[in-house]
C-alpha positions as CSV (number, residue, x, y, z in Angstrom):
1,M,0.0,0.0,0.0
2,M,2.9,2.4,0.7
3,S,3.6,2.5,-3.1
4,N,0.2,4.2,-3.4
5,V,0.9,7.1,-1.0
6,M,2.3,9.4,-3.6
7,Q,-0.7,8.7,-5.9
8,L,-3.2,9.2,-3.1
9,F,-1.6,12.6,-2.2
10,I,-1.7,13.8,-5.8
11,S,-5.3,12.6,-6.1
12,R,-6.3,15.0,-3.2
13,I,-5.2,18.1,-5.2
14,P,-8.4,19.5,-6.6
15,R,-9.2,20.7,-10.2
16,L,-6.6,18.7,-12.0
17,N,-7.2,16.1,-14.7
18,T,-5.5,12.8,-14.9
19,S,-2.9,14.0,-17.4
20,E,-1.9,16.8,-15.1
21,R,-1.7,14.4,-12.1
22,L,0.6,12.2,-14.1
23,I,2.9,15.1,-14.8
24,L,3.2,15.6,-11.0
25,L,3.8,11.9,-10.5
26,E,6.6,11.9,-13.1
27,R,8.1,15.2,-11.9
28,F,8.3,14.6,-8.2
29,S,9.6,11.5,-6.4
30,T,8.5,12.3,-2.8
31,I,5.6,13.9,-1.0
32,G,8.1,16.2,0.6
33,D,8.9,17.7,-2.8
34,L,5.2,18.4,-3.3
35,V,4.8,19.9,0.2
36,N,7.6,22.4,-0.7
37,L,5.8,23.3,-3.9
38,N,3.7,26.5,-3.8
39,H,0.7,27.6,-5.8
40,Q,2.7,29.6,-8.3
41,G,5.1,26.8,-8.9
42,L,2.2,24.4,-9.5
43,E,0.7,26.8,-12.1
44,Q,4.1,27.2,-13.8
45,L,4.6,23.4,-13.9
46,L,1.2,22.7,-15.4
47,C,1.0,25.8,-17.6
48,K,-2.4,26.4,-16.1
49,K,-4.0,29.2,-14.0
50,L,-5.6,27.6,-11.0
51,T,-8.1,30.4,-10.2
52,G,-10.2,29.9,-7.1
53,M,-8.0,27.2,-5.8
54,I,-5.5,27.4,-2.9
55,Y,-2.7,24.9,-3.1
56,N,-2.7,23.4,0.5
57,P,-0.3,20.5,0.7
58,L,-0.6,20.1,4.4
59,Q,-4.3,19.6,4.0
60,Y,-3.7,17.0,1.3
61,Q,-1.3,15.2,3.6
62,L,-3.9,15.0,6.3
63,E,-6.5,13.7,3.8
64,T,-4.0,11.2,2.5
65,D,-3.4,9.8,6.0
66,T,-7.1,9.5,6.6
67,V,-7.7,7.6,3.3
68,L,-4.7,5.3,4.1
69,D,-6.1,4.5,7.5
70,D,-9.5,3.7,5.9
71,I,-7.9,1.4,3.4
72,E,-5.6,-0.4,5.8
73,H,-8.5,-1.4,8.0
74,S,-10.6,-2.7,5.1
75,D,-10.6,-4.8,2.0
76,I,-10.3,-1.8,-0.4
77,E,-7.8,-2.0,-3.2
78,V,-6.4,1.1,-4.9
79,I,-5.6,0.9,-8.6
80,H,-3.5,3.6,-10.2
81,Y,-3.8,4.7,-13.8
82,M,-0.5,3.1,-14.7
83,D,-1.0,-0.1,-12.8
84,S,-1.2,-3.3,-14.9
85,S,-4.6,-4.1,-13.3
86,Y,-6.1,-0.8,-14.5
87,P,-8.8,-1.7,-17.2
88,P,-7.3,-1.0,-20.6
89,L,-10.7,0.0,-22.1
90,L,-11.1,2.6,-19.4
91,R,-7.6,4.0,-20.0
92,E,-8.7,4.9,-23.5
93,I,-11.5,7.3,-22.6
94,Y,-11.2,11.1,-22.2
95,D,-10.1,12.0,-18.7
96,P,-10.0,8.5,-17.2
97,P,-9.9,8.2,-13.4
98,F,-6.5,8.8,-11.9
99,L,-7.3,6.3,-9.1
100,L,-9.9,3.6,-8.7
101,Y,-11.0,2.2,-5.4
102,K,-12.1,-1.4,-5.7
103,K,-13.7,-4.2,-3.7
104,G,-14.2,-7.8,-5.0
105,G,-12.8,-9.7,-8.0
106,A,-10.3,-8.7,-10.7
107,L,-11.1,-6.1,-13.3
108,D,-10.5,-7.8,-16.7
109,N,-11.5,-6.2,-20.0
110,T,-10.4,-9.3,-21.9
111,F,-13.9,-10.6,-21.2
112,P,-16.8,-8.8,-22.9
113,S,-18.7,-6.3,-20.8
114,I,-22.1,-4.6,-21.5
115,A,-23.6,-1.8,-19.4
116,V,-27.3,-1.8,-18.6
117,V,-28.7,1.5,-17.4
118,G,-32.0,3.3,-17.1
119,T,-34.3,5.3,-14.9
120,R,-34.5,5.0,-11.1
121,L,-38.3,5.1,-11.4
122,A,-38.8,2.1,-13.7
123,S,-42.1,0.7,-14.8
124,S,-42.7,-3.0,-13.9
125,G,-42.2,-4.0,-17.5
126,A,-38.8,-2.3,-17.8
127,F,-37.7,-3.6,-14.4
128,E,-38.4,-7.1,-15.6
129,A,-36.7,-6.5,-18.9
130,A,-33.5,-5.3,-17.2
131,Y,-33.6,-8.3,-14.8
132,N,-33.9,-10.7,-17.7
133,L,-30.9,-9.0,-19.5
134,G,-28.9,-9.6,-16.3
135,L,-30.0,-13.3,-16.3
136,E,-29.1,-13.7,-20.0
137,M,-25.7,-12.0,-19.6
138,A,-24.8,-14.4,-16.7
139,A,-25.8,-17.4,-18.9
140,L,-23.6,-16.0,-21.7
141,N,-20.6,-15.3,-19.4
142,I,-20.8,-11.6,-20.2
143,N,-19.9,-9.1,-17.5
144,L,-22.7,-6.7,-16.6
145,V,-21.8,-3.1,-15.7
146,S,-24.2,-0.7,-14.0
147,G,-24.4,1.9,-11.2
148,L,-26.2,0.1,-8.4
149,A,-28.9,2.8,-8.3
150,A,-32.6,2.1,-7.7
151,G,-34.7,1.0,-10.6
152,I,-33.1,-0.4,-13.8
153,D,-29.6,-0.6,-12.3
154,K,-30.8,-2.6,-9.4
155,A,-32.9,-5.0,-11.6
156,A,-29.9,-5.6,-14.0
157,H,-27.5,-6.4,-11.1
158,A,-30.1,-8.6,-9.4
159,G,-30.6,-10.6,-12.6
160,A,-26.9,-11.1,-13.0
161,V,-26.6,-12.2,-9.4
162,K,-29.5,-14.6,-9.7
163,G,-27.8,-16.1,-12.7
164,R,-24.5,-16.3,-10.8
165,G,-22.8,-14.0,-13.3
166,I,-20.2,-11.4,-12.8
167,T,-21.4,-7.8,-12.4
168,V,-19.5,-4.6,-11.8
169,A,-21.2,-1.8,-9.8
170,V,-19.8,1.7,-10.2
171,L,-20.6,4.0,-7.3
172,G,-21.0,7.8,-7.3
173,N,-19.8,8.0,-3.7
174,G,-17.0,6.5,-1.5
175,I,-16.6,2.8,-1.8
176,D,-17.0,2.2,2.0
177,Y,-20.8,2.1,1.8
178,I,-23.6,1.4,-0.7
179,Y,-25.9,4.2,-1.9
180,P,-28.9,3.9,-1.9
181,K,-28.9,2.0,1.4
182,E,-31.7,-0.4,0.4
183,N,-29.2,-1.9,-2.2
184,T,-26.7,-2.8,0.5
185,D,-27.6,-6.5,0.5
186,L,-27.4,-6.6,-3.2
187,G,-24.0,-5.1,-3.1
188,H,-22.9,-7.8,-0.6
189,K,-24.2,-10.5,-2.9
190,I,-22.3,-9.0,-5.9
191,L,-19.1,-9.3,-3.9
192,E,-19.9,-12.8,-2.6
193,Q,-20.1,-14.1,-6.2
194,G,-16.8,-12.6,-7.3
195,G,-18.3,-9.4,-8.7
196,I,-16.8,-5.9,-8.2
197,I,-17.7,-2.7,-6.6
198,L,-15.8,0.3,-8.0
199,S,-15.5,4.0,-7.4
200,E,-13.1,6.9,-8.3
201,Y,-14.1,8.5,-5.0
202,S,-12.2,7.9,-1.8
203,P,-13.8,6.4,1.3
204,G,-16.1,8.8,3.1
205,T,-17.1,10.7,0.0
206,A,-20.8,11.6,0.1
207,P,-23.2,10.8,-2.8
208,L,-23.3,14.3,-4.1
209,R,-25.4,15.0,-7.2
210,Y,-22.5,16.1,-9.4
211,N,-20.6,12.9,-8.7
212,F,-23.1,10.8,-10.7
213,P,-22.6,12.3,-14.2
214,A,-18.9,11.8,-13.8
215,R,-19.5,8.2,-12.6
216,N,-21.4,7.5,-15.8
217,R,-18.3,7.9,-18.0
218,I,-16.8,5.0,-16.1
219,I,-19.8,2.8,-16.6
220,S,-19.6,3.3,-20.4
221,G,-15.8,3.3,-20.4
222,L,-15.7,-0.2,-18.9
223,S,-18.1,-1.5,-21.5
224,R,-18.1,-2.4,-25.1
225,S,-21.8,-1.6,-25.5
226,V,-24.5,0.3,-23.5
227,V,-28.1,-0.8,-23.3
228,V,-30.6,1.8,-22.1
229,V,-33.7,0.3,-20.6
230,E,-36.3,3.0,-20.1
231,A,-35.1,6.6,-19.7
232,P,-37.1,9.8,-19.8
233,E,-36.0,12.8,-21.8
234,K,-33.9,14.0,-18.8
235,S,-32.1,11.1,-17.4
236,G,-28.6,10.2,-16.1
237,A,-28.9,7.1,-18.4
238,L,-28.8,9.4,-21.4
239,I,-25.6,11.0,-20.1
240,T,-24.1,7.5,-20.0
241,A,-25.3,7.0,-23.6
242,E,-23.6,10.3,-24.6
243,F,-20.4,9.3,-23.0
244,A,-20.6,5.9,-24.7
245,L,-21.0,7.5,-28.1
246,D,-18.1,9.8,-27.4
247,Q,-16.0,6.8,-26.4
248,G,-16.8,4.9,-29.6
249,R,-19.1,2.3,-27.8
250,D,-22.3,0.9,-29.3
251,V,-25.5,2.2,-27.9
252,F,-28.8,0.2,-27.8
253,V,-32.2,0.7,-26.3
254,H,-34.6,-2.0,-25.2
255,S,-37.8,-2.3,-27.2
256,C,-40.0,-2.1,-24.1
257,S,-38.9,1.5,-23.7
258,L,-40.4,2.7,-27.0
259,S,-44.0,2.3,-25.8
260,S,-43.5,3.6,-22.3
261,K,-44.2,7.1,-21.1
262,K,-41.0,6.9,-19.1
263,G,-39.0,5.9,-22.2
264,L,-39.1,9.1,-24.3
265,G,-35.4,9.4,-24.0
266,C,-34.9,5.9,-25.4
267,L,-37.3,6.8,-28.3
268,K,-35.1,9.8,-29.1
269,L,-32.0,7.6,-29.0
270,S,-33.6,5.1,-31.4
271,L,-34.6,7.9,-33.8
272,E,-31.0,9.1,-33.7
273,G,-29.7,5.7,-34.7
274,A,-29.4,3.6,-31.5
275,G,-30.2,-0.1,-32.2
276,V,-33.4,-1.5,-30.7
277,I,-33.0,-4.9,-29.0
278,N,-34.9,-7.4,-26.9
279,S,-32.0,-9.5,-25.8
280,I,-28.2,-9.6,-25.5
281,E,-28.1,-12.3,-28.2
282,E,-29.3,-9.7,-30.7
283,I,-26.3,-7.5,-29.9
284,I,-24.0,-10.5,-30.4
285,S,-25.6,-11.3,-33.7
286,L,-25.2,-7.6,-34.9
287,R,-21.5,-7.7,-34.0
288,E,-21.0,-10.9,-35.9
289,A,-22.8,-9.5,-38.9
290,V,-20.4,-6.5,-39.1
């Protein structure tokens, strides 16, 4: 774990992207060097004005010590951008996470992964469709990625767990607890079956609203395709679909969404060219036909 101290310290500096953090990691060999750096020196090194930010290395040191203590008393693993265990598909996206906090099995993009996302306020038909996609993916040995939110995410994860498949849950808060609370048991079952819980946020981070759009780029980034099962016109699932398109991933909508009042976002996606599917087998067939 000590090898991660420098990375943890650098991760505490606000308003920097991963490329800028990697510059600091390459330029400085010890935390002491960074403690001696001042605000102006940081701006000069990064060729960037850090307006509204005060460089406070002593605060970052305290935060690093707190995170280290949390990690050392838990089963949390820290994966750095340059680690061999960092998912290669995720490394390809725009502004990939500098650090990942992980519980559970191994992250492995050599196996196919598909994301299933949708509204938290799902209709019964859409909930069943997402659950069945999870069951099907388990039977096909395809990893399922979602956000462990209420509604469609929960249904998809639950289907994968029922089918004893591998599923990856990406959180929008610290990895030390499950949000929403009612999905805690499902989170435990994911881990018991060799699945993964993942976050770019350090332990103790609250589920703030602006964390979730950023979380969605990881869901799509870990996946080769994204399936949206019921999403209204304003939905976090549509943000995931936008990230997927930007990342060169395939986007599909489930057919059940097209006749649902809660599926207007899916209807729009289909009119813009997203494929309409009823099963994961159809995605596989489309890939084989290309």
